C-alpha positions in Angstrom: -94.0 -38.8 -38.2 -93.3 -36.1 -35.7 -90.3 -36.7 -33.4 -91.8 -34.4 -30.8 -94.7 -36.9 -30.3 -94.1 -39.1 -27.3 -96.0 -42.3 -26.5 -95.8 -45.1 -24.0 -96.4 -48.6 -25.1 -97.9 -51.0 -22.5 -97.4 -54.5 -23.7 -100.0 -57.2 -23.5 -99.8 -59.4 -20.5 -100.2 -62.7 -22.5 -98.7 -63.8 -25.8 -102.1 -64.9 -27.1 -103.5 -61.5 -26.6 -100.6 -59.9 -28.4 -101.1 -62.4 -31.3 -104.8 -61.6 -31.4 -104.1 -57.8 -31.4 -101.7 -57.9 -34.3 -103.7 -60.5 -36.3 -106.7 -58.1 -36.0 -104.5 -55.2 -37.0 -103.4 -57.1 -40.1 -107.0 -57.9 -40.9 -107.9 -54.2 -40.5 -105.0 -53.2 -42.7 -106.2 -55.6 -45.4 -109.7 -54.0 -45.3 -108.1 -50.6 -45.6 -106.0 -51.6 -48.5 -109.0 -53.2 -50.2 -111.1 -50.1 -49.6 -108.5 -47.7 -50.9 -107.3 -49.9 -53.8 -103.6 -49.1 -53.2 -100.7 -49.6 -50.8 -99.9 -46.5 -48.9 -96.3 -47.8 -48.4 -94.3 -50.9 -48.8 -94.1 -51.5 -45.0 -97.1 -53.9 -44.8 -95.6 -56.2 -47.3 -92.7 -57.3 -45.1 -94.8 -59.4 -42.6 -96.9 -60.7 -45.5 -93.7 -61.7 -47.4 -92.4 -63.5 -44.3 -95.6 -65.6 -44.1 -95.6 -66.4 -47.8 -91.9 -67.1 -47.8 -92.2 -69.5 -44.8 -95.2 -71.2 -46.4 -93.5 -71.5 -49.7 -90.2 -72.7 -48.3 -92.0 -75.2 -46.1 -93.8 -76.6 -49.2 -90.4 -76.8 -51.0 -88.9 -78.6 -48.0 -91.7 -81.2 -47.8 -91.8 -81.7 -51.6 -88.0 -81.9 -52.3 -86.4 -82.4 -48.9 -84.4 -79.2 -49.4 -84.1 -77.4 -46.1 -81.9 -74.5 -47.0 -84.7 -72.2 -48.3 -86.6 -72.3 -45.0 -83.4 -72.3 -42.9 -82.0 -69.3 -44.8 -85.2 -67.3 -44.4 -85.4 -68.1 -40.7 -81.7 -67.2 -40.2 -82.2 -63.8 -42.0 -85.3 -63.1 -39.9 -83.5 -64.0 -36.7 -80.6 -61.7 -37.7 -83.0 -58.9 -38.3 -84.6 -59.5 -34.9 -81.2 -59.6 -33.1 -80.1 -56.4 -34.7 -83.4 -54.7 -33.7 -83.0 -56.1 -30.1 -79.6 -54.5 -29.6 -81.2 -51.3 -28.5 -83.1 -52.9 -25.7 -81.9 -53.4 -22.1 -80.4 -56.6 -20.7 -80.5 -60.1 -22.0 -84.0 -60.9 -20.6 -85.4 -57.7 -22.2 -83.8 -58.7 -25.5 -85.3 -62.1 -25.4 -88.7 -60.7 -24.6 -88.3 -58.2 -27.4 -87.4 -60.9 -29.9 -90.4 -63.1 -28.9 -92.8 -60.2 -29.0 -91.5 -58.9 -32.4 -91.7 -62.5 -33.8 -95.3 -62.8 -32.6 -96.2 -59.4 -34.0 -94.6 -60.1 -37.4 -96.2 -63.5 -37.8 -99.7 -62.5 -36.6 -99.8 -59.3 -38.5 -98.7 -61.1 -41.7 -101.3 -63.8 -41.1 -104.0 -61.3 -40.5 -103.1 -59.4 -43.7 -103.1 -62.7 -45.7 -106.4 -63.9 -44.1 
């Protein structure tokens, strides 16, 4: 991680393409983790934990009628997205950032799980 390195990110033009990109990235990360037999860092676990948490809390909601686990998880995730979006430009940019970050988290976690 060198702060002198500069890069430009050009976002995908369609949400479906962004989803596919990050799902494939998650699948590739899973292959790398399997090949190396260890986690290089804890960072890949967060999107996977989000997917597993959403799935588990959905099952709890369906089985018991308790909505607070899934609503709490969604609220915490939304707060994290809002905090991260503060650094972006205007309101439209923030909404786009939140949508893109949500797609990236979910698709990467799904690809890693898959």
